[in-house]
VOPAGU-2260 file (C-alpha; in pm, 1 decimal, decimal comma):
REM VOPAGU-2260
SITE   aa  ch    i         X         Y         Z
SITE  MET   A    0   -1149,3    3286,7    3014,6
SITE  SER   A    1   -1440,2    3528,8    2951,2
SITE  SER   A    2   -1774,1    3403,0    2822,0
SITE  ARG   A    3   -1710,9    3580,6    2489,3
SITE  ALA   A    4   -1369,3    3420,8    2458,7
SITE  SER   A    5   -1517,4    3084,2    2549,5
SITE  LEU   A    6   -1781,7    3124,4    2279,6
SITE  ILE   A    7   -1517,9    3211,6    2020,2
SITE  PHE   A    8   -1305,2    2913,4    2124,8
SITE  LEU   A    9   -1599,0    2673,4    2105,6
SITE  SER   A   10   -1700,6    2811,1    1767,0
SITE  LEU   A   11   -1350,8    2758,9    1630,0
SITE  LEU   A   12   -1343,4    2409,4    1775,9
SITE  VAL   A   13   -1670,7    2320,0    1606,7
SITE  LEU   A   14   -1549,1    2457,7    1276,1
SITE  CYS   A   15   -1230,9    2253,4    1297,4
SITE  THR   A   16   -1422,8    1942,5    1399,1
SITE  LEU   A   17   -1656,0    1971,8    1102,2
SITE  GLY   A   18   -1368,6    2032,4     864,9
SITE  ALA   A   19   -1514,7    2370,0     768,2
SITE  ALA   A   20   -1169,4    2530,4     754,3
SITE  ARG   A   21   -1060,1    2307,7     467,1
SITE  ARG   A   22   -1017,6    2486,2     136,6
SITE  GLY   A   23    -915,1    2204,4     -96,4
SITE  PRO   A   24   -1111,6    2106,8    -406,6
SITE  ALA   A   25   -1163,3    1746,4    -287,7
SITE  ARG   A   26   -1397,8    1630,9     -14,3
SITE  ASN   A   27   -1245,2    1281,0      -4,8
SITE  ALA   A   28    -923,7    1114,9    -120,2
SITE  ILE   A   29    -826,2     750,8    -170,4
SITE  LEU   A   30    -459,4     656,3    -205,0
SITE  PHE   A   31    -386,5     314,2    -354,9
SITE  ILE   A   32     -33,8     183,6    -299,2
SITE  GLY   A   33      75,9    -123,1    -490,7
SITE  ASP   A   34     367,5    -233,1    -274,6
SITE  GLY   A   35     649,1    -326,3    -511,1
SITE  MET   A   36     433,1    -246,5    -815,0
SITE  GLY   A   37     689,0    -123,0   -1064,6
SITE  ILE   A   38     596,3     -25,2   -1418,0
SITE  SER   A   39     692,9    -365,7   -1557,8
SITE  SER   A   40     461,4    -528,2   -1300,8
SITE  VAL   A   41     173,5    -308,6   -1417,3
SITE  THR   A   42     247,6    -387,9   -1782,8
SITE  ALA   A   43     270,5    -760,7   -1717,2
SITE  ALA   A   44     -57,4    -755,7   -1523,7
SITE  ARG   A   45    -228,7    -571,2   -1808,8
SITE  ILE   A   46    -107,8    -831,2   -2059,5
SITE  HIS   A   47    -213,0   -1115,9   -1829,9
SITE  GLY   A   48    -551,5    -955,8   -1756,5
SITE  PRO   A   49    -728,6    -751,6   -2025,2
SITE  GLY   A   50    -451,0    -817,6   -2279,7
SITE  PRO   A   51    -172,6    -616,8   -2447,0
SITE  GLY   A   52    -419,0    -365,7   -2589,4
SITE  GLY   A   53    -653,4    -365,5   -2292,8
SITE  ARG   A   54    -686,4    -111,3   -2015,4
SITE  LEU   A   55    -660,8    -134,0   -1640,4
SITE  ALA   A   56    -880,6      64,7   -1403,3
SITE  MET   A   57    -564,9     222,4   -1261,5
SITE  GLU   A   58    -479,4     376,4   -1599,2
SITE  LEU   A   59    -622,5     711,3   -1496,1
SITE  PRO   A   60    -619,2    1031,2   -1707,0
SITE  HIS   A   61    -345,0    1215,3   -1517,4
SITE  ALA   A   62     -11,4    1036,7   -1485,0
SITE  ALA   A   63     350,5    1086,5   -1388,2
SITE  LEU   A   64     677,2     903,1   -1336,5
SITE  VAL   A   65     790,9     913,1    -974,5
SITE  ARG   A   66    1139,0     880,4    -822,2
SITE  THR   A   67    1148,0     646,7    -523,0
SITE  TYR   A   68    1493,7     662,3    -356,1
SITE  SER   A   69    1513,8     705,9      21,5
SITE  ARG   A   70    1743,9     940,0     212,9
SITE  ASP   A   71    2022,0     681,5     229,1
SITE  ARG   A   72    1943,9     421,5     -38,9
SITE  LEU   A   73    1911,0     431,4    -416,0
SITE  VAL   A   74    1662,2     148,3    -373,0
SITE  THR   A   75    1414,5     225,3     -96,3
SITE  ASP   A   76    1227,6      -1,1     139,2
SITE  SER   A   77     855,0      26,1     207,7
SITE  ALA   A   78     893,5     214,1     535,9
SITE  ALA   A   79    1075,8     507,1     379,5
SITE  GLY   A   80     867,0     493,0      62,6
SITE  ALA   A   81     538,2     499,9     250,3
SITE  THR   A   82     661,9     773,2     484,9
SITE  ALA   A   83     746,5     987,8     182,7
SITE  LEU   A   84     395,6     934,7      46,3
SITE  LEU   A   85     203,1     970,3     370,1
SITE  ALA   A   86     415,0    1222,0     562,3
SITE  GLY   A   87     593,2    1407,9     282,2
SITE  GLN   A   88     957,7    1362,0     386,5
SITE  ARG   A   89    1238,0    1147,2     250,7
SITE  VAL   A   90    1368,0     946,8     546,0
SITE  PHE   A   91    1622,4     676,0     610,0
SITE  SER   A   92    1516,3     327,8     503,3
SITE  GLY   A   93    1350,8     140,1     787,1
SITE  VAL   A   94    1211,6     454,6     950,5
SITE  VAL   A   95     833,3     498,1     984,9
SITE  GLY   A   96     670,0     837,9    1032,6
SITE  MET   A   97     975,4    1009,2    1182,3
SITE  SER   A   98    1171,6    1311,2    1062,1
SITE  SER   A   99    1452,6    1296,8     808,0
SITE  ALA   A  100    1705,0    1340,3    1092,3
SITE  THR   A  101    1605,7    1002,2    1238,1
SITE  LEU   A  102    1862,5     726,9    1190,4
SITE  ARG   A  103    1722,0     375,9    1174,1
SITE  ALA   A  104    1682,8     212,4    1519,3
SITE  CYS   A  105    1858,7     505,2    1686,9
SITE  SER   A  106    1650,6     460,7    2003,5
SITE  LEU   A  107    1797,7     115,1    2060,4
SITE  ALA   A  108    2119,8     106,9    2263,1
SITE  LYS   A  109    2219,3    -229,9    2117,6
SITE  ARG   A  110    2188,5    -402,3    1783,8
SITE  LEU   A  111    2005,8    -732,7    1753,2
SITE  ASP   A  112    2337,2    -916,0    1793,0
SITE  GLY   A  113    2400,6    -743,8    2125,5
SITE  THR   A  114    2674,8    -510,3    2004,6
SITE  PRO   A  115    2654,6    -133,7    2073,2
SITE  ASN   A  116    2441,1      60,8    1825,6
SITE  PRO   A  117    2653,9     336,6    1666,8
SITE  HIS   A  118    2337,5     532,9    1578,8
SITE  HIS   A  119    2230,7     560,1    1942,7
SITE  PRO   A  120    2118,0     795,8    2086,5
SITE  CYS   A  121    1881,5     963,7    1843,4
SITE  ALA   A  122    1945,9    1321,9    1736,7
SITE  ALA   A  123    1731,5    1587,9    1900,7
SITE  ALA   A  124    1568,7    1647,9    1561,6
SITE  ALA   A  125    1452,1    1285,1    1543,9
SITE  GLN   A  126    1085,4    1361,4    1598,2
SITE  PRO   A  127     749,2    1223,6    1479,0
SITE  ILE   A  128     611,4    1397,2    1173,2
SITE  PRO   A  129     239,2    1428,1    1094,8
SITE  SER   A  130      92,2    1191,8     838,8
SITE  LEU   A  131    -213,6    1240,7     623,0
SITE  ALA   A  132    -407,3    1050,6     890,1
SITE  ASP   A  133    -297,3    1300,4    1155,4
SITE  LEU   A  134    -383,2    1599,2     937,2
SITE  ALA   A  135    -715,6    1460,2     817,5
SITE  ALA   A  136    -826,1    1363,3    1168,4
SITE  ARG   A  137    -743,1    1709,9    1299,9
SITE  ALA   A  138    -970,1    1851,4    1030,3
SITE  GLY   A  139   -1254,7    1630,2    1147,8
SITE  MET   A  140   -1231,4    1386,2     857,5
SITE  ALA   A  141   -1276,7    1012,6     887,9
SITE  VAL   A  142    -965,2     803,4     821,8
SITE  GLY   A  143    -950,7     445,6     697,6
SITE  LEU   A  144    -697,4     177,1     611,9
SITE  VAL   A  145    -724,8    -143,7     410,4
SITE  THR   A  146    -423,6    -369,2     353,4
SITE  THR   A  147    -355,2    -727,3     250,9
SITE  THR   A  148     -56,4    -739,1     486,2
SITE  SER   A  149     -46,9    -703,8     863,0
SITE  ILE   A  150    -191,7    -369,4     971,0
SITE  THR   A  151     138,4    -311,0    1154,6
SITE  HIS   A  152     353,0    -372,4     845,4
SITE  ALA   A  153     572,5     -91,3     714,1
SITE  THR   A  154     337,8      67,3     460,0
SITE  PRO   A  155      17,2      76,0     667,1
SITE  ALA   A  156     215,4     170,7     978,3
SITE  ALA   A  157     330,8     489,6     805,4
SITE  LEU   A  158     -30,3     607,2     809,7
SITE  TYR   A  159     -59,2     619,6    1188,8
SITE  ALA   A  160     265,2     518,4    1366,9
SITE  HIS   A  161     597,4     685,0    1446,0
SITE  VAL   A  162     895,0     452,7    1508,6
SITE  ASP   A  163    1261,0     452,2    1411,7
SITE  GLU   A  164    1259,0      79,6    1327,7
SITE  ARG   A  165     990,3     -76,9    1110,3
SITE  ASN   A  166    1038,7    -422,3    1265,1
SITE  ARG   A  167     915,1    -303,9    1605,0
SITE  GLU   A  168     566,9    -420,4    1513,1
SITE  PRO   A  169     454,1    -500,9    1870,3
SITE  GLU   A  170     516,0    -134,0    1953,3
SITE  ILE   A  171     337,6     -26,3    1634,9
SITE  ALA   A  172      35,8    -229,4    1747,3
SITE  LEU   A  173      36,4     -37,1    2075,8
SITE  GLN   A  174      40,3     292,0    1886,8
SITE  LEU   A  175    -260,0     184,9    1682,2
SITE  VAL   A  176    -456,8      97,3    1996,1
SITE  ALA   A  177    -362,7     432,1    2152,3
SITE  ARG   A  178    -517,4     621,6    1860,8
SITE  GLN   A  179    -886,9     696,5    1862,4
SITE  ASP   A  180    -905,8     878,8    1530,5
SITE  LEU   A  181    -899,4     584,5    1289,3
SITE  SER   A  182   -1250,5     504,6    1176,5
SITE  ILE   A  183   -1190,2     172,1    1003,8
SITE  VAL   A  184    -878,7     -47,2     987,4
SITE  VAL   A  185    -882,1    -373,0     789,6
SITE  GLY   A  186    -604,6    -625,0     731,7
SITE  GLY   A  187    -411,0    -907,1     895,2
SITE  GLY   A  188    -179,2    -924,4    1194,6
SITE  ARG   A  189    -404,9   -1056,1    1471,4
SITE  GLU   A  190    -111,9   -1240,3    1634,3
SITE  LEU   A  191      40,7    -908,3    1742,2
SITE  PHE   A  192    -271,4    -811,0    1937,6
SITE  VAL   A  193    -327,5   -1124,2    2148,0
SITE  GLY   A  194     -91,8   -1362,9    2326,2
SITE  ARG   A  195     167,5   -1089,0    2356,5
SITE  PRO   A  196     482,7   -1122,2    2574,0
SITE  ASP   A  197     367,6    -819,2    2772,9
SITE  GLY   A  198      43,5    -998,1    2858,0
SITE  ARG   A  199    -180,7    -727,5    2714,4
SITE  ASP   A  200    -495,6    -822,0    2525,2
SITE  LEU   A  201    -505,6    -542,4    2268,8
SITE  LEU   A  202    -828,1    -665,3    2110,2
SITE  GLY   A  203    -991,3    -647,8    2451,4
SITE  GLU   A  204    -855,6    -296,6    2498,9
SITE  LEU   A  205   -1003,4    -192,9    2164,8
SITE  ARG   A  206   -1340,1    -334,3    2263,0
SITE  GLU   A  207   -1324,4    -140,5    2589,9
SITE  GLN   A  208   -1283,5     176,2    2380,9
SITE  GLY   A  209   -1608,1      94,1    2200,6
SITE  VAL   A  210   -1435,9     -34,0    1886,7
SITE  THR   A  211   -1609,1    -314,7    1699,5
SITE  VAL   A  212   -1345,7    -584,0    1647,6
SITE  ALA   A  213   -1409,9    -820,8    1357,4
SITE  GLU   A  214   -1213,7   -1141,3    1304,2
SITE  SER   A  215   -1394,8   -1269,3     995,1
SITE  GLY   A  216   -1541,1   -1137,7     674,8
SITE  THR   A  217   -1891,9   -1205,5     804,0
SITE  ALA   A  218   -1827,5   -1002,8    1119,6
SITE  LEU   A  219   -1680,4    -717,1     916,4
SITE  HIS   A  220   -1984,2    -706,7     687,2
SITE  ALA   A  221   -2211,5    -698,5     991,3
SITE  ALA   A  222   -2014,1    -417,2    1154,8
SITE  VAL   A  223   -2040,7    -199,6     843,9
SITE  ASP   A  224   -2406,2    -286,4     783,7
SITE  GLU   A  225   -2491,8    -198,4    1142,8
SITE  GLY   A  226   -2313,2     135,9    1125,6
SITE  ALA   A  227   -2048,6      67,5    1390,9
SITE  PRO   A  228   -1871,0     399,0    1460,4
SITE  ARG   A  229   -1522,2     245,0    1470,4
SITE  VAL   A  230   -1410,3     -88,0    1325,4
SITE  VAL   A  231   -1085,7    -283,0    1347,2
SITE  ALA   A  232   -1093,0    -601,8    1137,9
SITE  LEU   A  233    -805,4    -845,3    1186,3
SITE  LEU   A  234    -886,0   -1115,8     935,2
SITE  ALA   A  235    -577,4   -1336,5     967,3
SITE  PRO   A  236    -305,4   -1412,3    1223,3
SITE  GLY   A  237     -42,8   -1271,3     986,5
SITE  TYR   A  238     -77,6   -1154,1     627,7
SITE  LEU   A  239    -395,1   -1214,0     432,0
SITE  PRO   A  240    -351,9   -1504,3     187,0
SITE  PHE   A  241    -244,0   -1445,2    -168,5
SITE  GLU   A  242    -545,2   -1385,4    -390,4
SITE  LEU   A  243    -479,2   -1714,1    -571,1
SITE  ASP   A  244    -497,6   -1900,6    -238,9
SITE  ARG   A  245    -795,0   -1697,2    -112,7
SITE  TYR   A  246    -989,1   -1776,2    -427,0
SITE  ALA   A  247    -908,4   -2147,8    -400,3
SITE  GLN   A  248   -1019,1   -2151,7     -35,6
SITE  ALA   A  249   -1338,3   -1966,2    -121,4
SITE  GLU   A  250   -1415,8   -2220,3    -395,5
SITE  GLN   A  251   -1394,3   -2492,7    -131,2
SITE  ASP   A  252   -1614,2   -2293,4     110,5
SITE  GLU   A  253   -1325,1   -2280,6     355,0
SITE  THR   A  254   -1315,4   -1905,0     403,8
SITE  ASP   A  255   -1542,0   -1603,0     404,9
SITE  LEU   A  256   -1250,7   -1365,4     353,1
SITE  PRO   A  257   -1354,3   -1088,4     110,3
SITE  SER   A  258   -1137,1    -985,6    -182,9
SITE  LEU   A  259    -940,4    -660,6    -170,2
SITE  ALA   A  260   -1207,2    -500,3    -388,8
SITE  GLN   A  261   -1479,7    -611,5    -146,6
SITE  LEU   A  262   -1279,5    -484,4     151,5
SITE  THR   A  263   -1236,1    -152,3     -27,0
SITE  GLU   A  264   -1611,0    -131,1     -88,0
SITE  LEU   A  265   -1683,2    -196,5     279,5
SITE  ALA   A  266   -1435,9      72,0     385,1
SITE  ILE   A  267   -1584,8     327,4     145,3
SITE  ARG   A  268   -1937,1     247,8     263,4
SITE  HIS   A  269   -1827,0     299,9     623,1
SITE  LEU   A  270   -1630,4     619,3     558,9
SITE  SER   A  271   -1895,6     775,9     337,6
SITE  ARG   A  272   -2106,1     836,8     647,4
SITE  SER   A  273   -1861,6    1108,8     752,2
SITE  LYS   A  274   -2010,0    1454,4     696,5
SITE  ALA   A  275   -1660,8    1606,4     682,9
SITE  GLY   A  276   -1520,6    1370,8     417,6
SITE  TYR   A  277   -1257,4    1100,4     448,4
SITE  PHE   A  278    -908,3     982,4     361,1
SITE  LEU   A  279    -859,1     613,9     279,6
SITE  LEU   A  280    -535,4     422,7     222,2
SITE  VAL   A  281    -563,4      92,6      33,7
SITE  GLU   A  282    -249,6    -118,7       3,8
SITE  GLY   A  283    -202,8    -414,9    -227,1
SITE  GLY   A  284      81,7    -531,4      -9,2
SITE  ARG   A  285     128,3    -885,4    -129,2
SITE  ILE   A  286     236,9    -784,0    -479,7
SITE  ASP   A  287     571,0    -722,7    -310,6
SITE  HIS   A  288     568,6   -1054,3    -123,2
SITE  ALA   A  289     494,3   -1258,2    -434,8
SITE  GLN   A  290     777,9   -1093,4    -622,7
SITE  HIS   A  291    1023,6   -1143,4    -335,6
SITE  VAL   A  292     986,9   -1518,7    -388,3
SITE  ASN   A  293     955,8   -1496,0    -769,7
SITE  ARG   A  294     593,4   -1614,0    -778,2
SITE  ALA   A  295     508,6   -1455,2   -1111,5
SITE  VAL   A  296     146,3   -1568,8   -1139,0
SITE  ALA   A  297      70,5   -1470,1    -781,1
SITE  ALA   A  298     224,4   -1126,8    -835,7
SITE  LEU   A  299      16,0   -1064,5   -1147,9
SITE  VAL   A  300    -304,0   -1177,9    -977,5
SITE  GLU   A  301    -227,7    -954,7    -676,2
SITE  THR   A  302    -179,1    -659,0    -910,4
SITE  LEU   A  303    -507,1    -733,2   -1086,1
SITE  ALA   A  304    -677,5    -762,0    -744,8
SITE  LEU   A  305    -556,4    -412,1    -661,8
SITE  ASP   A  306    -681,5    -294,5    -999,8
SITE  GLU   A  307   -1023,6    -441,3    -923,2
SITE  ALA   A  308   -1019,4    -244,5    -598,8
SITE  VAL   A  309    -944,6      72,4    -796,7
SITE  ALA   A  310   -1235,8      -8,2   -1028,3
SITE  THR   A  311   -1459,8     -52,0    -724,5
SITE  ALA   A  312   -1354,5     282,5    -580,7
SITE  ARG   A  313   -1419,1     454,3    -912,7
SITE  ARG   A  314   -1765,8     300,2    -927,1
SITE  LEU   A  315   -1856,8     404,0    -573,8
SITE  THR   A  316   -1723,2     760,8    -578,7
SITE  ASP   A  317   -1780,7    1078,6    -774,4
SITE  PRO   A  318   -1474,7    1228,2    -950,3
SITE  LYS   A  319   -1623,3    1569,7    -880,8
SITE  ASP   A  320   -1549,6    1539,4    -508,7
SITE  THR   A  321   -1313,1    1243,2    -462,1
SITE  LEU   A  322    -947,5    1227,1    -562,9
SITE  ILE   A  323    -820,8     876,7    -644,0
SITE  LEU   A  324    -443,0     839,5    -670,6
SITE  VAL   A  325    -265,7     512,9    -755,1
SITE  THR   A  326     108,5     463,3    -716,1
SITE  ALA   A  327     380,4     239,2    -569,5
SITE  ASP   A  328     644,7     279,3    -302,7
SITE  HIS   A  329     908,4     100,9    -512,5
SITE  GLY   A  330     943,1    -157,1    -786,0
SITE  HIS   A  331    1090,8    -505,0    -824,0
SITE  PRO   A  332    1349,4    -629,0   -1074,4
SITE  VAL   A  333    1097,8    -778,7   -1317,7
SITE  VAL   A  334    1170,1    -776,8   -1691,1
SITE  ILE   A  335     950,3    -860,4   -1990,4
SITE  ALA   A  336    1206,7    -993,5   -2239,0
SITE  GLY   A  337    1242,1   -1204,1   -2550,1
SITE  SER   A  338     998,6   -1188,4   -2839,6
SITE  ALA   A  339     699,4   -1390,5   -2730,6
SITE  THR   A  340     400,8   -1377,2   -2961,3
SITE  LEU   A  341      76,9   -1216,5   -2852,7
SITE  GLU   A  342     -70,7   -1564,8   -2823,5
SITE  ASP   A  343     211,6   -1679,4   -2593,7
SITE  GLY   A  344     115,8   -1424,4   -2332,1
SITE  VAL   A  345     343,3   -1275,8   -2070,3
SITE  LEU   A  346     380,2   -1610,6   -1891,9
SITE  GLY   A  347     502,9   -1786,4   -2206,0
SITE  LEU   A  348     857,1   -1863,6   -2316,8
SITE  ALA   A  349    1089,5   -1623,3   -2497,3
SITE  ARG   A  350    1122,3   -1661,8   -2873,3
SITE  GLY   A  351    1362,4   -1544,2   -3138,0
SITE  ARG   A  352    1282,9   -1226,1   -3325,7
SITE  GLY   A  353    1262,6   -1132,2   -3689,9
SITE  VAL   A  354    1094,3   -1296,5   -3987,7
SITE  GLU   A  355    1409,8   -1486,5   -4081,9
SITE  MET   A  356    1451,9   -1668,0   -3748,9
SITE  GLN   A  357    1452,8   -2045,7   -3764,0
SITE  ASP   A  358    1134,4   -2249,0   -3732,4
SITE  VAL   A  359    1286,8   -2592,5   -3689,2
SITE  ASP   A  360     969,6   -2752,0   -3555,7
SITE  ASP   A  361     772,5   -2608,9   -3849,6
SITE  ASP   A  362     490,8   -2476,9   -3632,4
SITE  GLY   A  363     478,0   -2142,7   -3808,4
SITE  LEU   A  364     627,7   -1960,5   -3509,3
SITE  PRO   A  365     981,4   -1845,5   -3432,1
SITE  ASP   A  366    1165,5   -2109,1   -3233,2
SITE  LEU   A  367    1215,0   -2066,2   -2859,3
SITE  LEU   A  368    1526,1   -1889,3   -2741,3
SITE  HIS   A  369    1769,2   -2089,2   -2528,2
SITE  ASP   A  370    2023,9   -1983,7   -2271,7
SITE  MET   A  371    2389,6   -2085,2   -2279,1
SITE  ASN   A  372    2298,3   -2417,5   -2117,5
SITE  GLY   A  373    2050,8   -2491,8   -2395,9
SITE  GLU   A  374    1744,4   -2430,9   -2180,9
SITE  PRO   A  375    1442,6   -2218,9   -2284,0
SITE  PHE   A  376    1355,0   -1932,9   -2051,5
SITE  PRO   A  377    1039,8   -1737,1   -1970,1
SITE  THR   A  378     935,2   -1402,8   -2111,1
SITE  LEU   A  379     876,5   -1268,6   -1759,8
SITE  LEU   A  380    1211,3   -1272,2   -1581,0
SITE  PHE   A  381    1325,6   -1186,1   -1229,4
SITE  ALA   A  382    1674,0   -1036,6   -1213,7
SITE  ASN   A  383    1734,2   -1203,4    -877,2
SITE  GLY   A  384    1561,7   -1426,2    -625,1
SITE  PRO   A  385    1511,3   -1798,8    -563,5
SITE  LYS   A  386    1397,4   -1881,5    -918,0
SITE  SER   A  387    1634,1   -1651,2   -1108,2
SITE  LYS   A  388    1981,9   -1700,8   -1250,4
SITE  LEU   A  389    2113,6   -1479,4    -968,6
SITE  ARG   A  390    2000,0   -1700,2    -683,7
SITE  LEU   A  391    1901,5   -1522,1    -364,4
SITE  LEU   A  392    1670,1   -1643,9     -90,1
SITE  TYR   A  393    1451,0   -1340,1    -157,4
SITE  SER   A  394    1443,3   -1104,6    -452,3
SITE  THR   A  395    1549,8    -747,6    -380,4
SITE  HIS   A  396    1357,9    -429,7    -457,0
SITE  GLU   A  397    1466,2    -216,1    -751,1
SITE  GLY   A  398    1508,0     156,1    -793,0
SITE  SER   A  399    1344,6     252,1   -1122,4
SITE  ASP   A  400    1077,4     520,5   -1130,6
SITE  VAL   A  401     722,1     405,5   -1062,9
SITE  MET   A  402     398,3     533,9   -1206,6
SITE  ALA   A  403     143,0     757,1   -1042,6
SITE  ALA   A  404    -203,4     802,3   -1191,0
SITE  ALA   A  405    -494,2    1008,7   -1066,2
SITE  ILE   A  406    -849,5    1122,4   -1128,5
SITE  GLY   A  407   -1065,6    1373,0    -947,6
SITE  PRO   A  408   -1011,1    1713,9    -786,5
SITE  GLY   A  409    -639,6    1799,2    -781,3
SITE  ALA   A  410    -546,8    1515,3   -1015,8
SITE  ASP   A  411    -402,9    1754,9   -1272,5
SITE  SER   A  412    -108,8    1811,0   -1034,8
SITE  VAL   A  413       4,5    1456,1   -1111,4
SITE  ARG   A  414     211,1    1508,6   -1424,1
SITE  GLY   A  415     561,4    1489,3   -1567,6
SITE  PHE   A  416     841,8    1370,7   -1344,8
SITE  MET   A  417     781,7    1383,1    -971,0
SITE  GLU   A  418     923,4    1282,3    -633,3
SITE  LEU   A  419     737,5    1058,8    -384,6
SITE  PRO   A  420     695,9    1344,4    -131,3
SITE  GLU   A  421     530,3    1554,6    -401,9
SITE  LEU   A  422     244,6    1305,0    -415,6
SITE  HIS   A  423     190,6    1369,5     -45,5
SITE  ARG   A  424     151,1    1738,0    -124,6
SITE  VAL   A  425     -92,5    1660,2    -407,3
SITE  LEU   A  426    -315,9    1475,8    -160,2
SITE  ARG   A  427    -273,4    1736,5     110,1
SITE  ASN   A  428    -350,9    2027,8    -120,5
SITE  ALA   A  429    -650,6    1851,3    -271,1
SITE  LEU   A  430    -797,6    1795,8      76,8
SITE  GLY   A  431    -703,3    2144,2     197,7
SITE  LEU   A  432    -496,7    2011,5     487,1
């Protein structure tokens, strides 16, 4: 290569590294995903929090309804939903960061029960597809992740991993360690990084790369305050506790685990040092988990915790240069039914409707509604799950449209009726990737 050619090559490399080739209107973007946060969940959280006429921080000026189905299911899972958002393709449920030709678990010759896998081998077109993390890192941007689940769980994994089976979390952990372009990663899942069957100490391997590994809130604060170039914070063996439990533990001085809003603030502080801008994914992942077991109060508090994180991001960023987009990968079968009064709240019991309904107890309110067994029932109902009339061990997801709301450069593209992959393009276009 001639000296002139070498100079040109180096110049182009520097431009790419500094993100100078980007032409989008936004310098930074933050994507909030409320896992399982359907529209009824948002409404119920608003009623439970600021009240029926109140406003949530996530009620941003530009909004849309978004279709969530996966390539093979009317009701998607988080792997396919997050892949649509972060990599822009509708894929088969269970697939993370792979092309739409990838059948779930196609790389495995046998199923879990030992029988031959009919989807094996994978098609030639079953290939990794670039995520927003890949694209942003190539442009020299900093990339961050905050989740209340394990950092190897389906939604966060779609930011950086490429596997045909979401449950291969030990492999996903290896892929995270192999990457050196994630600036800050915060969540749970420490058990997948130490004491592994393969004998590898992944936390030790991260430290050997120069990564600051934090295993407590105090250590995470210190890492950010000291300007550590790369941070991986694994704050729990598995998932982070529900916000209700975290708050109770904090009241008893039994934990220094920050809230999701505080974790978001730490991530933004860290990423804001990047001269080329940043992309941050924040997942309120335990909204989904609470609803799977019909824990209504926990689900509402998790949703409000995500909303507080959105409020924090809005306070710390400038809408002139930072796009904030809030959405969900799918919903849950939650219904607000009956005719509860405003004073009853969303966690009250259903009442009869109309001014001529009976008031047998003479309390000035319509009497409670009763089911066919003569029992009152709550206003906030789960269609299925352990505490519903349709008893299942875990509640299923549901397939209704979810909301998307945005503010900042490129936010006006969030409007009308959209598809999940279109939100990927909104983010990509706003960042010029």
